[in-house]
N, C-alpha and C positions, 0 to 999 in steps of 0.2 A: 752142887752144894759146896760152897766154899766156906773157908775159916772161920769167914764169918758170917757164914749164916745166909750167904744171899749166893746167886748162881744167875748169870746171867740165861733169859731165857727167851725164846721168841715164839714160842710154842700157845702162848693163851696171851690173853685180851688184859690189860691194865683194868682191874673195876673201877676207878676214878681216874680224872685228868694228871698226867704226869707233873709230879714235883714244880712250882716255880724255886725262881734262882734261889732265895735266900735260907727254902727249906732245900736244895739243892746244898750247898755252902755248907747248909748242919749236916747234912746226910756224910757227906766227905770228912769234913772237920771228924765227926764221930768214926767213921773208918779209918783215920790216920790218913788219908790220901792228901800226901803234901803238897804246895803252894809253887809254881817253877818257879826255880830262883834260879834267876837271868842278871847275869852281870853285862858293863857296859859294852864286854869285848863281845857278850855272845849276839850283840844287836848286829854287830860290822858281819861275823860268820857263826850261824848256827849249825853246830857240829849234826852232818849228816847222817841221817836217820833217826834220830833222836824224835822217837809222838810225842804226842800230849795229849791233856784234855780242855774241852773250852765249856764251860757251862752256859749257856744261853742264855738270853736275857728273857724277862718276862712276855715283852710285846713282840717277839719274834713272828712276822704273819703265818699262820699256819698252812697259808698255799705253796710255799715251799718247801713244803712235807708231805705235796699232796704224791700219789692216789693215800695218805695212813689218813685214818679217820681221826677226829682231832683230839680224840681219849690220848691216841698214840704218839701228841705232839712231842720230841725229845727233848727231856731237861739236858743233855748238855752228849757232844761229841768225843769221838777219841780218834783223834789227827794221825793218821799211820807217819807221813814225812811230808813236815812244812818244809817248805824253804829258806823263810827268813820270818823272822819273830821281831816286833817292835811296840814302842811303849803303847802304840793304840792299837796293835792286831796282828794277825799273823798272817804269811803268803805259803798260799798251796799252788806249785804249779804243778806235779801230779803225787796223787799217791792215795788208798784206800781210808774212808773216813766211815766208822761205824757209828752210828744214833741211837742212844740209851734212852730211855723212860725210864722214869721211877715210879711208881706208884703210890702216895702218900700216905695210905692207908696200911699198907702190908709190907712196903719198903723193898719190895722184889722190884728187879731188874730186868728190865724185857729190852735189847736190840731190835729192836721197829727197822731199822732201814742201815744199810749198804750203798754205800757209792764208791766209783773210783774217779776220782774229779783230773780233769784234765787242768783247770787253770779256775784260783779264788783268790777272792783274798778277802779275808774275816778283821771285823772291829772288833778288837775284845782289850779291854783293859786286861792288864797283867793280873790285877785281881782272883780273876777268872780264868787263867791258866794254870792247870796241877799235871804233876809229873801221872804220865801212865801210871795204873794199880790192876795189872790183867789179872788180879783174883778175882776183881769185882767186875772191870768193863774190859772185857778180851780182843783182843782182835779176832775180826769173824773170818771165814772162809776169804779165799782171794776173789774179787770178783772183777767179772770185764771191763776193760776201758768203756763208755757209755762213746757211742759212735755219733 
């Protein structure tokens, strides 16, 4: 259990579908999770190893998270090592991604999936990128790269 009364858990299935984007943004604000402050210089040279949180849009296709039950659709991802960040999104060349679902009724946080990405580009506006907050969304145990 964290100081905020929430603990990431992967043992229990949420009782309701995960929070939508606006609910998630309010949840993060309530828990003082800071938006990512990005300067123009950081677009050119992203600090190596600086993780971030990305809040998903509501329309993200559920099939992207198979074999998860649709109730477990993640609200956000903790991205371990993005390679670069741009005004329209970020690039991940390799690194761990932890996916979290937040139950809108209980506000319990669940780590619902982990992956070790080899390369991916995410379209995400700057307003949906946050500094990591390991107390609520910790990096999960290391996972092996997908073959």
